[in-house]
C-alpha positions in Angstrom: 92.2 -57.2 -58.6 94.5 -54.7 -60.3 95.9 -51.3 -59.5 94.0 -49.9 -62.5 90.7 -51.1 -61.1 91.5 -49.5 -57.8 92.3 -46.3 -59.6 89.0 -46.4 -61.4 86.9 -46.9 -58.2 88.7 -44.0 -56.5 88.0 -41.8 -59.6 84.3 -42.7 -59.6 84.0 -42.1 -55.8 85.6 -38.7 -56.3 83.6 -37.6 -59.4 80.3 -39.4 -58.5 79.9 -39.9 -62.2 81.1 -42.7 -64.5 81.6 -40.5 -67.5 83.6 -37.8 -65.6 85.7 -40.5 -63.9 86.5 -42.1 -67.3 87.6 -38.7 -68.6 89.9 -38.2 -65.6 91.4 -41.6 -66.2 91.8 -41.0 -69.9 89.8 -44.1 -70.8 86.4 -44.8 -72.5 83.5 -45.0 -70.1 82.6 -48.6 -71.1 86.1 -49.7 -70.3 85.9 -48.1 -66.8 82.4 -49.5 -66.2 83.3 -53.0 -67.2 86.4 -53.0 -65.0 84.5 -51.8 -62.0 81.7 -54.4 -62.5 84.4 -57.1 -62.8 85.9 -55.9 -59.5 82.5 -55.9 -57.8 81.8 -59.4 -59.1 85.2 -60.6 -57.8 84.7 -59.1 -54.4 81.0 -60.1 -54.3 79.9 -56.6 -53.1 78.3 -53.5 -54.6 80.6 -50.5 -54.5 78.3 -47.9 -56.0 74.6 -47.2 -56.1 73.7 -46.5 -59.7 70.7 -44.6 -60.8 69.9 -40.9 -61.3 72.3 -38.2 -62.4 74.8 -38.8 -59.6 76.5 -42.0 -58.4 76.7 -42.6 -54.7 79.1 -44.8 -52.8 77.7 -47.6 -50.6 78.9 -47.7 -47.0 81.1 -50.7 -47.6 82.2 -49.2 -50.9 83.4 -46.1 -49.0 85.6 -48.3 -46.8 87.0 -50.2 -49.8 87.7 -46.9 -51.7 89.5 -45.5 -48.6 91.7 -48.6 -48.6 92.2 -48.3 -52.3 93.5 -44.8 -51.8 96.0 -46.0 -49.3 97.2 -48.8 -51.7 97.6 -46.3 -54.5 99.5 -43.9 -52.2 101.9 -46.7 -51.2 102.3 -47.7 -54.8 103.3 -44.1 -55.6 105.7 -44.3 -52.7 107.5 -47.3 -54.3 107.9 -45.4 -57.5 109.3 -42.4 -55.6 111.8 -44.6 -53.7 113.1 -45.7 -57.0 113.4 -42.1 -58.2 115.1 -41.1 -55.0 117.8 -43.7 -55.5 118.7 -41.8 -58.6 118.2 -38.2 -57.8 115.4 -36.8 -55.5 115.7 -33.4 -57.3 115.1 -34.9 -60.7 111.6 -34.7 -62.2 108.6 -32.5 -61.5 107.3 -31.5 -58.1 103.6 -31.1 -57.8 103.0 -28.1 -55.5 99.7 -26.7 -54.3 99.2 -23.2 -53.0 96.2 -21.5 -51.5 94.7 -18.6 -53.4 95.8 -15.9 -51.0 99.5 -16.9 -51.1 100.0 -18.0 -54.7 100.0 -14.6 -56.5 102.6 -13.1 -54.1 104.9 -16.1 -53.4 104.9 -18.0 -56.7 106.7 -15.5 -59.0 109.8 -15.2 -56.8 109.7 -18.9 -55.9 109.5 -20.1 -59.5 112.4 -17.8 -60.5 114.5 -19.2 -57.6 113.7 -22.8 -58.4 114.5 -22.4 -62.1 117.9 -20.9 -61.0 118.7 -23.5 -58.4 117.0 -26.8 -59.5 116.2 -26.5 -63.2 115.9 -30.3 -63.3 112.9 -30.1 -61.0 110.1 -28.0 -62.6 107.2 -27.1 -60.4 103.7 -28.2 -61.5 101.5 -25.7 -59.7 97.9 -25.7 -58.6 96.0 -23.0 -56.6 93.0 -24.1 -54.6 91.3 -24.0 -51.3 92.9 -25.5 -48.2 90.5 -28.4 -47.9 90.8 -29.3 -51.6 94.7 -29.2 -51.4 94.7 -31.5 -48.4 92.4 -33.9 -50.3 94.7 -33.9 -53.3 97.7 -34.5 -51.1 96.0 -37.6 -49.5 95.1 -38.9 -53.0 98.7 -38.5 -54.1 97.8 -36.0 -56.8 100.0 -33.3 -55.1 103.4 -33.8 -53.5 103.3 -30.8 -51.2 101.2 -27.8 -50.5 101.7 -24.3 -49.1 98.9 -23.0 -46.9 98.3 -21.1 -43.6 97.5 -22.2 -40.1 95.2 -23.2 -38.6 94.6 -26.5 -40.5 92.1 -29.3 -40.0 93.5 -32.6 -38.7 95.6 -33.9 -41.6 98.1 -36.4 -40.2 100.9 -35.2 -42.5 104.4 -33.8 -42.1 104.6 -30.0 -41.8 107.2 -27.3 -41.6 106.8 -23.7 -40.7 107.9 -21.2 -43.4 107.1 -17.6 -42.3 104.8 -15.4 -40.3 102.9 -12.7 -42.2 101.1 -9.8 -40.6 97.8 -8.4 -41.9 97.3 -4.8 -42.9 94.3 -2.5 -43.5 93.6 -1.2 -47.0 91.5 1.9 -47.5 90.7 4.4 -50.3 93.1 7.4 -50.4 90.3 9.8 -49.3 89.4 7.8 -46.1 89.8 9.7 -42.8 92.0 6.9 -41.4 94.7 7.9 -43.9 95.8 10.4 -41.2 96.5 7.6 -38.7 99.7 5.6 -38.3 98.1 2.4 -37.0 94.5 1.1 -36.8 92.9 -0.7 -33.8 91.2 -3.9 -34.9 88.1 -3.0 -32.9 87.5 0.1 -35.1 86.8 -2.1 -38.1 83.3 -2.9 -36.7 82.3 0.7 -37.6 83.2 0.4 -41.3 81.9 -1.3 -44.4 84.1 -4.3 -44.8 85.0 -6.2 -47.9 85.9 -9.8 -47.2 86.6 -13.0 -49.2 83.6 -15.3 -49.5 83.1 -18.6 -47.6 85.6 -21.3 -48.4 88.7 -19.0 -48.4 90.7 -19.7 -45.3 92.0 -16.1 -45.3 88.5 -15.0 -44.5 88.4 -17.3 -41.5 91.9 -16.2 -40.4 90.9 -12.5 -40.5 87.7 -13.2 -38.5 89.7 -15.3 -36.0 92.6 -12.9 -35.4 90.4 -9.7 -35.4 88.0 -10.5 -32.5 85.9 -7.3 -33.1 85.3 -8.3 -36.7 84.3 -11.8 -35.7 82.0 -10.5 -33.1 80.2 -8.0 -35.3 80.1 -10.0 -38.5 77.2 -12.2 -37.5 73.9 -11.3 -39.2 71.9 -8.6 -37.5 74.7 -8.0 -34.9 76.3 -4.7 -35.8 78.9 -4.5 -38.6 77.4 -1.8 -40.8 77.7 -3.9 -44.0 79.9 -6.7 -45.2 80.5 -7.4 -48.9 82.1 -10.6 -50.1 84.4 -11.0 -53.1 86.0 -13.9 -55.0 89.6 -12.8 -54.9 91.8 -10.3 -53.0 92.6 -8.4 -56.3 88.8 -7.9 -56.9 88.4 -6.7 -53.4 91.4 -4.4 -53.8 89.8 -2.7 -56.8 86.5 -2.4 -54.9 88.3 -0.6 -52.0 90.0 1.7 -54.5 86.6 2.7 -55.8 85.5 3.8 -52.4 83.1 1.0 -51.5 84.7 0.1 -48.2 87.8 -1.2 -46.4 89.5 -4.6 -46.4 92.3 -6.6 -44.7 95.2 -7.9 -46.8 98.2 -10.2 -46.2 101.3 -8.1 -45.9 103.1 -9.8 -48.8 100.4 -8.5 -51.2 101.4 -4.9 -50.5 104.8 -4.2 -52.0 105.0 -0.7 -50.6 103.2 0.3 -47.4 104.3 3.9 -47.8 103.1 4.4 -51.4 101.5 7.8 -51.9 99.5 9.2 -54.7 97.6 6.0 -55.6 94.0 5.1 -55.1 94.8 2.9 -52.1 96.5 3.6 -48.7 97.7 0.9 -46.3 98.1 1.0 -42.6 99.4 -1.5 -40.0 97.2 -2.7 -37.2 98.0 -1.6 -33.6 100.0 -4.1 -31.6 99.5 -7.0 -31.2 99.3 -7.1 -35.0 97.1 -9.9 -36.4 99.0 -12.3 -38.6 99.1 -15.8 -40.1 101.7 -18.5 -40.1 102.4 -20.0 -43.5 103.5 -23.7 -43.7 104.4 -26.4 -46.2 102.7 -29.8 -45.8 103.5 -33.1 -47.4 102.6 -36.8 -46.9 104.8 -38.7 -44.5 105.2 -41.4 -47.1 106.6 -38.9 -49.6 110.2 -40.0 -50.1 111.7 -37.0 -51.9 112.5 -35.0 -48.7 115.4 -33.3 -50.5 112.9 -31.8 -52.9 110.8 -30.3 -50.0 114.1 -29.0 -48.5 114.9 -27.3 -51.8 111.5 -25.6 -51.9 111.9 -24.5 -48.3 115.3 -23.1 -49.0 114.1 -21.2 -52.0 111.2 -19.7 -50.1 113.6 -18.5 -47.4 115.5 -16.6 -50.1 112.3 -15.0 -51.5 112.2 -11.3 -50.6 108.5 -11.2 -49.5 107.7 -7.7 -48.1 106.9 -7.6 -44.4 107.1 -11.3 -43.6 109.3 -13.0 -41.0 111.0 -16.1 -42.3 111.3 -19.0 -39.8 114.0 -21.5 -39.3 111.9 -24.4 -38.0 112.6 -28.1 -38.1 110.3 -30.4 -40.0 107.6 -31.9 -37.8 105.0 -34.6 -38.1 
């Protein structure tokens, strides 16, 4: 049994396709297939059910793949220990960010990191929360920035900042005359929300009870349209289709006048989200995480409250 064979079975379990797994491992498909068959013969078990367009993992195979992932993670930890002995800030840091944070945090963060730790370039990936957690467990990311609440993850976590939500409306909307918007009034409006899979959608529905109550089918919210990105939704609001809720950092100037959009705060208590950074407990370059946290604290994100919280498991 070799680490390479373990890497192959994890790749096949993830891709559910031998060809795609081979591409991900940068080897020819016959090479990967022969190695996996050799491992199955050595163990005397069948790891994958072959046949049809998609490969499935056998129940025992799923347990072996899970153990293989842990072995590969610990192998990566050994390599990281060796690096840390030299310089924990040397070498790339693979950082994941959810879609509704990346466009607003990454530009100032990357600038800050280039200035402070040029020897540690960031390799960035935007994705959904669930996918980022999966990549963290698999050792394909070193850390990820996302928003609470999170599913059970068993990783180390540190709070970064609290970010309120704001209401965006077209400049001709009657609410432009208001200073603040009650969350319950949103039920009377056509709302534009992110589609399923985006945690920001879930956060908005969770912290705005009236929206959650009236967003169920046939239960009252006039209409709800779903978009694929906050920027797409922002343009739809500007065209007069409806209203939306945005994270405060996405609005550089709440008092901007003359544009196609107007923004208003919610009435107190204002709905908000807590942004955190998460990493594997086995990740040994804690100084690299600290450098990212320090850089984020220095980013001038509009309207957010930076937190000085200790790292927690």
